[in-house]
N, C-alpha and C positions, 0 to 999 in steps of 0.2 A: 504494499500499498503505500505509494510515495506520501511524502511529509510535507508540511510548509511551515520554512521556518523564518520571523521577522526580525529586524533588528533596526537600530538608528533612534530609538526613542529616549527621550530624557525631558530634564528640567530646560526651560526656556522664557525668557522674557516678555512679555507683549510685544510684537511687533517683529520679533525674532523669526528664523527658519530652522527646518528641519528636514531632514532625508529619510523616510523610513523603506524597507528594503523586506521584499519577502521570496526569498528562494525556494523553488521544489528540490527536494532531494527525495534519494531510493530507486530502486531498480527502474530503468527506462523513464527517469524524468525529464528528460529531454523532449521524448515522444508525447508523453505525457500531458507535460504542461503547454506544447504547442498544440493540442486541442483543446485544452481550458481557456472558457471565459473567466476573466479574474478579478477581484475587486479588494476593496477595503472598506471596512464597516469600521465603527467605535460605539464603543460604551460609556459613558459619564455614570458615576455614583449614584444611584437611585432611578436612573434611566432606564428604557429600550435599548436594545442594540441598534443602531441606524446605518442606512447606507450611506459612505461619504462619495465613493468613486468607484467606477469599473471600467474593465478596458477589454474588448472583445479580443475573441481568436485573431480577428482582421485588424485590430488596431482603432475600431473605434470606440468613443468613450464620452461616459455619462458623468454629470456631475451633481451633488446635492445642491440646491439653492445656496446653502449656508457656505457652502467654501467655493462655488463660483469665482474663477480671476483668482484666486489666492493659492489654490490647490493643483499642482498636475499630476495625473496618473501616468504611468508610461510602463512598457514590458522589452525586455530583451532576452528573446527565444533562444539567443545563443548562449545566453545564461543561465536562462530557466528563472528569471528571476523579472518581479514589477517592483515598480518604486511609486512613492507617492511625495513628491516634493511638497511640502508647505513652507509657506511665505506668509507674511503678517499675521504672526499667529496671534488669537485671541482667548483670552480666559476661558471662553465658552466651548474653545477646542480642546480642554482637557478632557481626556477618556483613557480607556484602554481600547488600542486600535488594533483590529485583527483582519487578517488577511483570508481570503476565500476564494477557492477555485472549483471549478464545476463546467460538466461535460461529459461527452462519451467519446472512446478512446478504442479506436478500432483494435480487436485483437484476433488471431486465427479463430474461425468459427462463429466469430460474432463481436461483441462490444463490451467493454467494463463501463459502467455510470461512477463518477468519481463527485462526492460532494465534501471539499476539503475544509477545512479550518486550521491555521495557526494558535499558537497558544497565546498570542496577546502581546504588545508591546506600549508600554506607558507613557502618554506623552502630559506633560504638565506645563501649564504656562500660567505664571506667576507674577506678580508685583514685586 
């Protein structure tokens, strides 16, 4: 089973920047990653997990209204990694950020369905 490993969280002051990374690892991780639509979600204390941004297998992107113009999601298929560049961070961006990957991967005789989550990385924006 492929795994998603996040990194890049930390403490930052308002207006600062961070870049999160999420790498797919495990057996056949390269071919699996290329078949997955990927995304970043976040969950603040006492709140539900919410979608932040997505990038499809073809590179199309979507963003939550709250992060448009400040965050940029991208993917590097050769590195089996997605990134979230976060600029002009605000205290409301404080949350645990989770990487998600979902899709079908062709295998001999059919396909495997994948719905993967990373363990999360903490982002804290404080004055």
